[in-house]
C-alpha positions in Angstrom: 6.3 49.2 25.8 5.0 49.9 29.3 1.5 48.9 28.3 2.7 45.6 26.9 4.6 44.9 30.1 1.5 45.8 32.2 -0.6 43.6 30.1 1.7 40.6 30.5 1.9 41.2 34.2 -1.9 41.4 34.5 -2.3 38.2 32.5 0.1 36.4 34.8 -1.6 37.7 37.9 -5.1 36.7 37.0 -5.6 33.0 36.8 -8.1 32.2 34.1 -8.5 28.5 33.1 -10.3 27.1 30.0 -13.2 26.4 32.4 -13.5 30.0 33.6 -13.1 31.4 30.0 -15.9 29.1 28.7 -18.2 30.0 31.6 -17.8 33.7 30.9 -19.3 33.2 27.4 -23.0 32.8 26.6 -22.5 29.3 25.2 -21.7 27.4 28.4 -23.4 26.5 31.7 -22.1 24.4 34.6 -24.6 21.9 35.9 -23.8 20.4 39.3 -25.4 17.5 41.2 -25.8 18.3 44.9 -23.0 17.0 47.0 -23.2 13.9 49.2 -26.7 13.3 50.7 -26.9 9.6 51.7 -29.8 7.6 50.5 -32.1 7.6 47.5 -35.0 9.9 46.9 -36.7 11.4 50.0 -38.6 9.9 52.9 -42.3 9.3 52.5 -44.3 12.5 53.4 -41.4 14.9 52.9 -42.2 18.5 52.1 -40.0 21.2 50.5 -40.9 23.6 53.4 -39.3 21.3 56.0 -35.7 20.4 55.5 -35.9 17.9 58.4 -38.4 15.8 56.3 -36.0 15.5 53.4 -32.8 13.7 52.6 -30.0 16.2 53.4 -26.3 16.7 53.0 -24.0 14.8 55.3 -21.1 16.4 57.0 -19.0 15.0 54.2 -21.4 16.5 51.6 -21.1 20.0 53.3 -17.3 19.8 53.1 -17.5 18.7 49.5 -19.5 21.7 48.5 -17.0 24.1 50.2 -14.2 22.4 48.3 -16.0 22.7 45.0 -16.5 26.4 45.5 -12.9 26.9 46.4 -11.8 24.9 43.4 -14.0 26.9 41.1 -12.4 30.1 42.3 -9.0 28.6 42.0 -9.9 27.8 38.3 -10.6 31.5 37.8 -14.4 31.6 38.3 -14.5 34.8 40.3 -18.2 35.6 40.0 -21.2 33.4 39.3 -25.0 33.5 39.2 -26.0 30.4 41.1 -29.4 28.8 40.8 -30.7 25.9 42.8 -33.5 23.4 43.0 -35.8 24.0 46.0 -34.7 20.8 47.7 -32.6 21.6 50.8 -29.7 19.4 49.8 -29.3 21.5 46.6 -29.9 24.8 48.4 -27.2 23.9 51.0 -24.8 22.9 48.2 -25.4 26.2 46.4 -25.0 28.3 49.5 -21.7 26.5 50.5 -20.2 27.2 47.1 -20.0 30.7 48.5 -20.8 32.9 45.4 -22.8 35.6 47.1 -26.0 33.6 47.5 -28.2 31.8 45.0 -31.8 31.8 43.7 -34.2 28.9 43.7 -35.4 28.0 40.1 -38.4 25.8 39.5 -36.7 24.5 36.3 -34.1 22.7 38.5 -36.7 20.8 40.6 -36.3 17.1 40.9 -38.8 14.9 39.0 -37.7 11.7 40.7 -41.1 11.2 42.2 -42.8 11.6 38.8 -40.4 10.3 36.2 -42.9 10.6 33.3 -42.5 14.4 33.5 -38.9 14.1 32.3 -39.4 15.6 28.9 -41.5 18.5 30.1 -38.9 19.2 32.9 -36.0 19.1 30.4 -37.8 21.5 28.1 -38.3 23.9 31.0 -34.6 23.5 31.9 -33.6 24.4 28.3 -35.8 27.5 28.3 -34.4 28.5 31.7 -30.8 28.1 30.5 -31.4 30.1 27.4 -33.0 32.9 29.4 -30.2 33.0 32.0 -27.4 32.8 29.5 -28.9 35.7 27.6 -28.9 37.9 30.7 -25.8 36.9 32.7 -23.1 39.0 31.1 -19.6 37.6 31.8 -20.6 35.9 35.1 -20.5 32.1 35.2 -23.9 30.3 35.3 -24.0 27.5 37.8 -27.1 25.3 38.3 -27.3 23.0 41.3 -29.8 20.2 40.7 -30.4 16.4 40.9 -29.0 13.4 39.1 -32.4 12.8 37.3 -32.3 16.3 35.8 -28.7 16.0 34.6 -29.3 12.5 33.3 -32.3 13.7 31.3 -30.5 16.7 29.9 -27.1 15.1 29.0 -27.9 11.4 29.0 -25.3 10.5 31.6 -25.5 9.8 35.3 -23.1 11.7 37.5 -22.1 11.2 41.1 -22.8 13.5 44.0 -20.9 16.8 43.6 -19.9 16.1 40.0 -20.3 18.8 37.4 -21.2 19.0 33.8 -19.8 21.7 31.6 -22.5 22.0 28.9 -22.1 23.8 25.7 -25.5 24.9 24.5 -27.2 26.7 21.6 -29.2 29.9 21.8 -32.3 27.9 22.8 -30.6 26.2 25.7 -30.3 22.8 23.9 -27.3 20.7 24.6 -24.6 20.7 21.8 -21.7 19.1 23.7 -20.7 18.4 27.3 -17.9 17.3 29.5 -18.3 15.6 32.9 -16.0 16.9 35.6 -15.5 14.8 38.7 -15.9 16.5 42.0 -12.6 17.9 43.1 -11.1 16.7 46.4 -9.1 18.8 48.9 -5.8 17.6 47.5 -6.6 19.4 44.2 -6.6 22.8 45.9 -3.4 24.8 45.6 -1.7 25.9 48.8 -1.8 29.6 49.2 1.2 31.3 50.9 
């Protein structure tokens, strides 16, 4: 009887949403477009080594990334492996999610400057997803990337900071997906 009561108490204390439960499995990945970075593409002559030469997050975009991270934790996503494109706007978004850092993954790199590589890039993304899901355990897998990558993978354009909960097969191929709009601060629950 005591064990049943303890189990009920623990289940009430730990907030696990449908999202967090799915992300604990090896069949789901969360793809996220970087948060607000005004403009399109990058300035001529940009380099990945110099953030000042790229299109970067605005103040609003930085705040959006913090809110998304807080919302994910509110939804029960306690731990996550976060991977990012090498572009500074993605790395900054990944860092501001605040899940103990992130790793840069070439499979998340934008192909906006070379759109004919879409199929090759999407195949690389599928392989990366399969490999990461196989090794992640119960942590969520969050991939911060660009609209072109998400469009090529799921066939739908998403706004800055929006997320896609993708159900995948063992090879990282998309089976189903759900677009989730970027949460706003009003969606965060007040903590006493």
